[in-house]
C-alpha positions as CSV (number, residue, x, y, z in Angstrom):
1,X,0.0,0.0,0.0
2,X,1.2,3.4,-0.9
3,X,1.5,5.4,2.3
4,X,1.5,8.8,0.5
5,X,-2.1,8.3,-0.7
6,X,-4.4,7.6,2.2
7,X,-8.1,8.0,1.5
8,X,-10.9,7.5,3.9
9,X,-14.7,7.1,3.5
10,X,-15.3,10.9,3.8
11,X,-13.0,11.5,0.8
12,X,-14.9,9.0,-1.3
13,X,-18.2,10.6,-0.2
14,X,-17.0,14.1,-1.2
15,X,-15.9,12.9,-4.7
16,X,-19.2,11.0,-5.1
17,X,-21.2,14.1,-4.1
18,X,-19.2,16.4,-6.4
19,X,-19.8,14.1,-9.4
20,X,-23.6,14.2,-9.3
21,X,-26.2,16.8,-9.6
22,X,-28.0,18.5,-6.7
23,X,-31.2,16.8,-7.6
24,X,-29.6,13.3,-7.5
25,X,-27.9,14.1,-4.2
26,X,-31.2,15.3,-2.6
27,X,-33.0,12.2,-4.1
28,X,-30.6,9.9,-2.4
29,X,-30.8,11.7,0.9
30,X,-34.6,11.4,0.6
31,X,-34.3,7.7,0.0
32,X,-32.1,7.2,3.1
33,X,-34.5,9.2,5.3
34,X,-37.4,7.2,3.9
35,X,-35.7,3.9,4.7
36,X,-34.7,4.9,8.2
37,X,-38.2,6.2,9.1
38,X,-39.8,3.1,7.7
39,X,-37.9,1.1,10.4
40,X,-39.9,3.1,13.0
41,X,-43.2,3.3,11.2
42,X,-43.9,1.0,8.2
43,X,-46.6,3.3,6.9
44,X,-44.3,6.4,6.8
45,X,-44.1,8.2,3.5
46,X,-41.8,11.1,3.2
47,X,-43.8,12.7,0.4
48,X,-46.7,13.1,2.9
49,X,-44.5,15.0,5.4
50,X,-44.4,18.8,5.6
51,X,-42.0,21.1,7.4
52,X,-41.5,24.8,8.0
53,X,-38.2,26.5,8.7
54,X,-38.0,30.0,10.3
55,X,-34.6,31.8,10.5
56,X,-34.0,35.1,12.3
57,X,-30.8,37.0,12.7
58,X,-29.0,40.3,12.4
59,X,-26.4,41.5,10.0
60,X,-24.2,44.3,11.2
61,X,-22.2,46.7,9.0
62,X,-19.6,49.0,10.4
63,X,-19.7,52.5,9.0
64,X,-16.3,54.1,8.4
65,X,-17.2,57.5,7.1
66,X,-20.9,58.0,7.7
67,X,-21.0,59.2,11.3
68,X,-22.9,62.4,10.2
69,X,-25.8,64.3,11.7
70,X,-28.5,62.9,9.3
71,X,-27.7,59.4,10.5
72,X,-29.8,57.5,13.0
73,X,-28.5,58.4,16.5
74,X,-28.1,54.7,17.4
75,X,-25.9,54.3,14.3
76,X,-23.9,57.3,15.2
77,X,-23.4,56.1,18.7
78,X,-22.3,52.5,17.9
79,X,-20.8,53.2,14.5
80,X,-22.7,50.1,13.1
81,X,-25.8,49.7,11.2
82,X,-27.8,46.5,12.1
83,X,-30.2,44.9,9.6
84,X,-32.7,42.5,11.0
85,X,-33.3,39.4,8.9
86,X,-36.2,37.1,9.0
87,X,-36.7,34.3,6.4
88,X,-39.3,31.4,6.3
89,X,-39.6,28.5,3.9
90,X,-42.1,25.7,3.9
91,X,-42.2,22.6,1.9
């Protein structure tokens, strides 16, 4: 065995995932979830399951030159502008 070339399962998995399309990858993930869930409930069908994801957060931008009178006092005080972000997706 050549000691300069050691590959492990994760390396094979990365190559495998890079060589196929996003749809193929998601389809295989769906199949694995379906198989695992059928072990718990033989009537389980992934296509009948629904989910909702809510994400909230803040993005903060530091102002370098905009500490002027017309700026929001909170921005002038901190030197940063904060943008609230809220995103939801259901499928």
